[in-house]
C-alpha positions as CSV (number, residue, x, y, z in Angstrom):
1,X,99.3,139.9,55.9
2,X,98.2,139.5,52.4
3,X,94.9,140.8,51.1
4,X,92.7,141.2,48.0
5,X,91.3,144.7,48.2
6,X,88.6,146.5,46.2
7,X,88.7,150.1,47.0
8,X,87.2,153.5,46.1
9,X,83.8,152.0,46.5
10,X,81.1,154.7,46.5
11,X,78.9,155.0,49.6
12,X,75.7,153.7,48.0
13,X,77.5,150.6,46.7
14,X,79.3,150.0,49.9
15,X,76.1,150.2,51.9
16,X,74.5,147.6,49.5
17,X,77.6,145.3,49.7
18,X,77.6,145.5,53.5
19,X,74.0,144.6,53.6
20,X,74.5,141.7,51.2
21,X,77.4,140.4,53.1
22,X,75.8,140.6,56.6
23,X,73.0,138.4,55.2
24,X,75.3,135.8,53.7
25,X,78.6,135.7,55.8
26,X,79.1,134.7,59.4
27,X,79.7,137.4,62.0
28,X,83.2,137.4,63.7
29,X,82.3,139.3,66.8
30,X,84.3,142.2,65.7
31,X,82.8,145.2,63.9
32,X,83.1,145.2,60.1
33,X,84.8,141.7,60.0
34,X,82.9,138.8,58.6
35,X,83.8,135.1,57.9
36,X,83.6,133.9,54.3
37,X,83.3,130.1,54.4
38,X,85.8,128.3,52.1
39,X,83.9,125.5,50.3
40,X,85.2,122.1,51.0
41,X,85.9,121.7,47.3
42,X,88.6,124.5,47.6
43,X,90.5,122.9,50.6
44,X,94.1,122.2,49.8
45,X,95.4,118.6,50.3
46,X,96.4,119.1,53.9
47,X,93.2,120.8,54.9
48,X,91.2,117.9,53.4
49,X,93.0,115.6,55.9
50,X,92.3,117.9,58.8
51,X,88.6,117.2,59.3
52,X,88.9,118.1,63.0
53,X,90.0,121.7,62.0
54,X,87.2,122.2,59.5
55,X,85.4,124.3,58.4
56,X,87.8,126.8,57.1
57,X,87.2,130.6,56.6
58,X,88.6,133.7,55.0
59,X,88.4,137.0,57.0
60,X,86.6,139.7,55.1
61,X,86.9,143.3,56.4
62,X,84.8,146.3,55.4
63,X,86.2,149.8,55.5
64,X,85.1,153.4,54.7
65,X,85.3,152.8,51.1
66,X,86.9,149.5,50.6
67,X,86.5,145.7,51.2
68,X,89.3,143.3,51.6
69,X,89.6,139.6,51.7
70,X,92.5,138.2,53.7
71,X,94.5,135.6,51.6
72,X,94.8,133.3,54.6
73,X,92.8,130.2,55.5
74,X,91.6,130.1,59.1
75,X,89.9,127.6,61.4
76,X,87.5,128.5,64.1
77,X,88.6,125.5,66.1
78,X,92.5,126.1,66.2
79,X,94.9,128.8,65.5
80,X,98.3,127.0,65.6
81,X,97.6,124.1,63.3
82,X,99.7,123.9,60.0
83,X,96.4,123.6,58.0
84,X,95.8,127.3,58.7
85,X,98.1,128.9,56.2
86,X,98.3,131.4,53.4
87,X,96.2,130.6,50.5
88,X,97.5,128.4,47.6
89,X,97.0,129.7,44.1
90,X,93.7,127.9,43.5
91,X,92.3,129.4,46.7
92,X,93.5,132.9,45.8
93,X,91.7,132.5,42.3
94,X,88.6,131.4,44.2
95,X,88.8,134.4,46.6
96,X,89.2,136.9,43.8
97,X,86.3,135.4,41.8
98,X,84.2,135.4,45.0
99,X,85.1,139.0,45.9
100,X,84.2,140.3,42.4
101,X,80.9,138.3,42.5
102,X,80.0,139.6,46.0
103,X,80.7,143.2,44.9
104,X,78.6,142.9,41.7
105,X,75.7,141.2,43.5
106,X,75.9,143.5,46.4
107,X,75.8,146.6,44.1
108,X,72.8,145.2,42.2
109,X,70.5,145.6,45.3
110,X,70.5,149.4,45.6
């Protein structure tokens, strides 16, 4: 699997980031995994035509001193559809910008 990872986060910042994420992202049912909603604006051409599979999400996992964002677009409605796929370059750019923003905003609250 492909991920965008921010690691070596100190405990104070990580706690603030976890709190920030838990307030803003959807729970997955698994500990330390949350769903980051991909805005419609960032759907690729195929995803835009698969309205029955939308909305789409990015898995976000919190570790002991890291946070990682999966570079794979998922649907909560189906697993095997071709619209669920690795991120295209614009989606990767959005995830990186979102990850950096989340980490900065999360750290500002401690």
